[in-house]
C-alpha positions, 0 to 999 in steps of 0.5 A: 500500500505505501508503493501504491501511495506513491512512497519510493523504497530503497533496499538496506543492502550494504551493512551500513543500510542496514544499521541505519535502518535499524535506528529507526523504529520498525513499521512507524512512519517518522518525518524527517527534514530534507532541504526544507521539506518534510521527508517521511520514512517508514522502516521495514526491517522484517518484510522487505528489509528496506526504507519507505520515503515519501512527501507529504502527499504520498503520506495523505495517499496512504492516509486515504488509502487506510481509511478507505480499507478501514471502511471496507473492514467495517462493511465486511464484519457488518456484513458478517455479523448480519449473516450471522444473526439469521442463523437458525439455532432451533435446531441446535437446541439450548442457548449459545452463550459464550463460557467465560 
């Protein structure tokens, strides 16, 4: 999703890059200033062993995509819950209450 939002990627393919990548929090965004402009960095040491970097516009695109994905997930969950509510428990007898 980061690449789809316009972030670019650089592999940590040297010992110096790997060491530098380890200094950033994994799987979290950080913002650095480069030439008076914010640069958004996302360190991914486990999946790709790489650093994603992008602009404020890329970050805004990513946030919008994540928002849309959350909406889709919530709609799917609601649909699943509605399907489950339609289940006929009658033939199974007894109450189906969670055991705590």
